[in-house]
N, C-alpha and C positions, 0 to 999 in steps of 0.2 A: 505494499500500501503507498501509493507519496504520501510524505510526510509536507505539511505546508504550513509556508513561512507565516511565524507573527509580524501581525502589522498590529504600529503603535510611532506613536510622536515623541511618548511620554518619558523624558529620558532615565525616571523615577525606573523606567518597566525596562531598561539598554544595561543599568550601569547597575554598580554594587553603589548603596549606600544608609545610608545611619539618619536616622531622626537629628537634625540641628539643634532643633525646641518642639515643644509638645505643650501646651497652655491648655490643656484640656478638650479646646473644642475647632487649635486648628493642628497639625501638625508640617513640619518646614524641613524641606529637603534642602540641599544645591551641591548640584554635582555639577565640575568641570570633565568635558572632554579635548583630551587633545590631539597629539594630531600622531600617533601610535593607535591610543584607542578609534578615533575618527576611522582611519583605515580599515582596521579592524572590522569596528560594526556599522560603516559606512553610513553613518550617521556625523553632521557634522560639525568643529570645534567651538567650544563655546563656553557658556556657563550653564545652567539650566537650575534656577527656581521652581520647586514643588509647594502650594499650600493644599495641604489636601484637606478637606469636613464635611461634613455630614448634615449643616446648615442646609440647603438645598433640597437635598434629597428629604431630610425632613423637616421641611414647613417648617424650621425655626425662622422668622423672620425678624424676631427681636434677637436675634445674634446676624443677622447681618451686615452691619455695623462695624461691627468685630472684623469680621474679616473683609469687609473694604479698605478699611484703618488698612488691617495686615499687610493685602494687594499693595496699597500707594506705599505701603513704606517700602515693598522690595521696588516698583515701577520707579519710582525717586533714583535707590540705590545703583537699579542698574542704566539710569539715563543723568547719573550726577552729571553737573555741572550744563546742560541742554537747557535755556530759555525759550530758544522756539520747536513747538513742536505738533508738525504732526499726525495724528490719527487718521491711520487704511481701512477701514469695513468689509476687510473678504469676503465673500460666498453668496449664494445664492437668492436670492431677500425671500423664494417664492415656493423652495424649496424648504421648511419646519426649520429639521436637522442643520441646513447648511445654512441659517438664516440669520445666526450670532453678529455676525459683523455690523449686517446690515442693522441690526436691532439694536449694538453698542450703539453705531457711529447719529443714529435718531434721538440716544439721549445725550449726547455728547452738549454739554456748555461748549461752544465754541465763542471769540474771543478779537482772534486776529482781525476782522472788520473794524471792531473797536478801539484798538491799540495804535498809536504812533512809529514812522518806522525808529527801529531801532529798541523798542518792548522785547518783552517777553510775550507770548499768546500760543494758544491754540486754534489748530481748524480743524479739521477733518472731511473723508473727502471717501466716499463707497464707489466702485468702481464694475460690481457688476460682477459678471460672468461672463467668457466669450461667445457662449455662445449663445446670448443677448444679445452681444454686444457686436462683435464681430471683433474684436479690439483685446487683446492679453492684458490680464490686470499689470503686469508689468510697465509696460508700452504706457498707459494712464500715470501710474504713480511715478516712474521717472521725470515723465512729462512737466507733469505738477507740480515735482520736488527743486524740478530745472527752477520755474518758473518761482517759487515761494522760497524755497533756500530755509526748507528748516536745520536744525541743531540735528535733532532726532527724528527717525517715520516712528510710530509705534504702532503694531501690525496687528489686527486680531479677527480671531480666525478659532472653526470649530476644530477638532483634534480629534483621533483617533488615538484608541485605547486599546493596548491588549487584556484587559482583566474589565468586563465586563460592572465591576464596583465600582468601576473610576470613575463613570459616567456622570457627568455633574458633580463630583465631586471634588476634585484635581487639576487648581489653576496653573496652569504654568509658563513661569515669565524666562525669555533670553533673547539671550546677546547676538547670540548668533543666525537670526533671520528666518524667515520662513520659504518652506516650496510650494505652493497652495495646490490643496490637490492629493498630494504625496502620500497621508493616510489610507486616502480611497484609490491609489494608485493610478490617480489623473494630474502626474508630473506636469506644472507648468512651470514657467522661468524664473527661476529661486532671485527672493527677493532678503540683500543681505546689503553691506556696506560694501564689500567689494563689487557687487553689480550696480549699486542705485549711487556708490559718493560720498552717501549718509550711514552716522551708526542706526542701525535698524534694532528693534526690541521686538519683541513678538508675544503677545499674551493671550492663551485661551486655556477652555479647557474638551475635553472629551466630552463628545453626547453621541455617538458611535462605535458599535467593534463589529468584528464582522463576526460570521456564522458558526466558522468554524473555531470561535478564539473561544464561543459558549457552547461549543462540542467539546474542546479536549477540557475546559476547562468542569464541565458536570459529570465525564463518565471516561474522558486521559481517551477518547477519539483525536485522532489525528486529521482527519477534515475528507472531506467527496469532492472528485468531480464538478457534482448536483449542485452544491452548497457553498463551497469554500470561496466564492464572490458574493455570497452574498453581504449585505449591507444591515446591522437590525440597532434598531432606536427605538428608548421607550413609548410607552403610548401616551404617556405624557408627556412626549419629546419640548410641547409647544410653550406647556407651562416654566420646566426645566430651563428653556431656549430663554424666554423674559426676564426668569430671574436670577440666571448667568450672567443675562444681559445688563441687568441692573448692579451688579455688584463690580461688575468688570465696567463698566460707563462711570458706575459711582469710584472708583479709584481713578481714573485718569482722571473726572473731575478733580479730585483732591488733589493728585500729585502734584498737577499743572491747574494748581487753580492762578495764580500771579495776580492773589488779592486781589481778586475779582469781589 
């Protein structure tokens, strides 16, 4: 029987790690992928921070502020020294499990249009997907960045996990950038500092897993040609997307308020 690959965007699932912090609500991990590890795993070099919490899955709305504050702190750390920020919401707004970036975009408190030249600012865009626009996300983002000249681009996208338990529970921030669609084997041109010429930080949360992943977790099954490519998401994904989007947007707004 063929063995199927484990698909994941989450560093905590392909790197050894330990709890750096655990306050009872949030577990915090940080791992670094160096060049040798990158070559071995096929994952980009960089630092990856993960905040794990069951607040969204358990509907603990009263705990969201703590999660927002923790995620904002991580974003500020990864974007240190950056005053001009361009946030980008990736994904397909018409496909619920892939609409995280669009939902975050709609909640951002942008202010570039209210600032004077030289002031710090937050601006945002959502390029939709190639099948809708006929234009690669990279081309739209790079063109706008060339015009706006931000210090950092913060990219938001839904991720793929190698464990169903991480859906809507693990928020990841990385300075390695992101390859849109990589988690579902639909690789587009990579967005990172090397390709865009601007520091690029990505933030996301898993909202899908492969059916083969669930089969492996439940009964040790290694996959099946008829189900290995099926992608699964929870039945209440619409609620999960909205809540995760509120947390990520709140973190971005808090991290880059710049005295609003």
